[in-house]
C-alpha positions in Angstrom: -31.6 97.5 118.4 -33.5 99.5 115.6 -31.8 102.2 113.3 -33.2 105.5 113.0 -32.2 108.1 110.6 -32.6 111.5 112.6 -32.5 115.0 111.5 -33.3 118.3 113.2 -33.4 121.9 112.2 -32.7 124.8 114.3 -33.1 128.6 114.9 -29.4 129.1 113.9 -26.0 127.6 113.9 -24.9 129.9 116.7 -24.2 129.0 120.5 -27.6 129.8 121.6 -29.4 128.0 118.9 -32.4 125.7 119.6 -34.3 123.0 118.0 -37.2 124.1 115.8 -37.9 120.8 113.9 -37.3 117.2 114.5 -37.9 113.9 112.1 -36.8 110.4 112.2 -37.3 107.6 109.8 -36.9 103.8 110.8 -35.4 101.0 108.7 -38.8 100.3 107.0 -39.0 104.0 106.0 -41.8 104.7 108.6 -41.3 108.4 110.1 -42.6 111.1 112.1 -41.9 114.7 112.2 -42.7 117.7 114.5 -42.4 121.2 114.5 -41.3 122.3 117.9 -42.5 125.5 120.0 -39.9 127.4 121.4 -39.3 127.4 125.4 -39.7 130.8 126.7 -35.8 131.1 127.2 -35.0 129.7 123.6 -34.5 133.3 122.2 -31.8 132.9 119.6 -33.0 133.3 116.0 -31.3 133.9 112.5 -33.2 135.4 109.7 -30.5 133.8 107.4 -31.2 130.3 108.8 -34.9 131.0 108.4 -34.2 131.6 104.7 -32.4 128.3 104.5 -35.2 126.2 106.2 -38.2 128.3 105.5 -39.8 128.0 108.9 -40.8 131.3 110.5 -40.8 131.9 114.5 -44.4 132.7 114.1 -45.0 129.4 112.5 -43.4 127.6 115.4 -45.5 129.4 117.8 -48.5 129.0 115.9 -48.1 125.3 114.5 -45.6 123.9 116.7 -46.1 121.2 119.2 -45.0 122.1 122.9 -41.3 121.1 123.3 -42.0 118.7 126.2 -44.5 116.9 124.3 -42.0 116.3 121.5 -39.3 115.4 123.9 -41.3 112.7 125.4 -42.3 111.5 122.0 -38.7 111.3 120.9 -37.4 109.9 123.8 -40.2 107.1 123.6 -39.5 106.2 120.1 -35.6 106.7 119.9 -34.4 105.7 123.4 -31.9 102.5 123.2 -31.7 102.5 119.4 -29.0 103.3 116.9 -29.6 106.9 116.0 -27.7 108.1 112.6 -27.3 111.6 111.5 -25.6 113.3 108.6 -24.4 115.9 111.1 -24.2 114.2 114.6 -22.5 117.1 116.3 -25.4 119.5 115.7 -28.2 117.1 115.9 -27.0 115.6 118.9 -26.8 119.1 120.7 -30.1 120.0 119.5 -31.6 116.7 120.4 -30.0 116.8 123.9 -31.4 120.3 124.4 -34.9 119.0 123.6 -34.5 116.1 125.9 -33.4 118.5 128.7 -36.8 119.9 128.7 -38.0 116.7 130.2 -34.9 115.9 132.2 -33.8 113.0 129.9 -30.2 112.4 129.2 -29.0 113.2 125.9 -29.0 110.3 123.4 -25.8 109.4 121.3 -25.7 109.4 117.5 -23.4 107.9 114.9 -22.4 109.5 111.5 -24.3 108.3 108.4 -21.0 107.7 106.7 -20.0 105.4 109.5 -23.4 103.4 109.1 -22.8 103.4 105.3 -19.1 102.2 105.8 -20.1 99.5 108.0 -22.6 98.1 105.3 -19.6 98.5 102.8 -17.5 96.6 105.0 -19.8 93.6 104.9 -19.6 93.4 101.3 -17.7 90.7 99.4 -16.5 93.1 97.0 -15.5 96.3 98.7 -14.2 98.3 95.7 -17.7 97.9 94.0 -19.6 98.7 97.1 -17.4 101.7 97.4 -18.1 102.7 94.0 -22.0 102.3 94.5 -21.7 104.3 97.5 -20.2 107.1 95.7 -23.0 106.8 93.0 -25.6 106.7 95.6 -24.5 109.8 97.2 -24.2 111.4 94.0 -27.9 110.3 93.0 -29.1 111.7 96.4 -27.8 115.1 95.7 -29.7 115.3 92.5 -33.1 113.8 93.7 -35.8 116.4 93.6 -36.7 117.1 97.3 -37.2 119.7 99.9 -33.8 120.4 101.6 -33.2 121.6 105.1 -36.3 120.4 106.4 -36.2 117.4 108.9 -38.3 114.9 107.3 -37.0 115.2 103.7 -33.4 115.1 105.1 -34.1 111.9 107.2 -35.8 110.4 104.2 -32.5 111.3 102.1 -30.2 109.6 104.7 -32.7 106.5 104.9 -32.6 106.4 101.0 -28.9 106.2 100.8 -28.6 103.5 103.5 -31.3 101.5 101.7 -29.5 101.7 98.6 -26.2 100.7 99.8 -27.4 98.0 102.0 -29.7 96.5 99.2 -26.7 96.5 96.6 -24.4 94.8 99.2 -26.9 92.3 100.1 -27.8 91.6 96.4 -31.2 93.1 96.5 -30.6 96.1 94.2 
């Protein structure tokens, strides 16, 4: 089972929200990202959320991929693998909504912190590994990158995991 770091952006954080962008990165750092055209019945839209992620509804209609195409690609790539998210409650909901378009069941996710903790638990020196994790998270928060876009957020999760994993294994 491979690990994937997954992030979704959405129309809002309200009950009627829907996925507008998805990205995933595998353990080797290879990823995919898609803007998602809204389904006809996906109508919720938050101007406040648009200001955060910078994606307009018009951009989704113009440049997005049909939801069914993105859902098929996501299902093919992610099904049967360990999916890691920094906010699994929201991301699992939005991924489930996307997969529902093609009548596929939702996929389970785990929290990034749980994955990082599992790496730390395998370290001979837990305290040093925990201190490294805290520094890694602090470093990630300072890295220059676009935030609240699916691909850079997935890349950030992968980077944190790789830093902790390599340190635990004595590579870094």
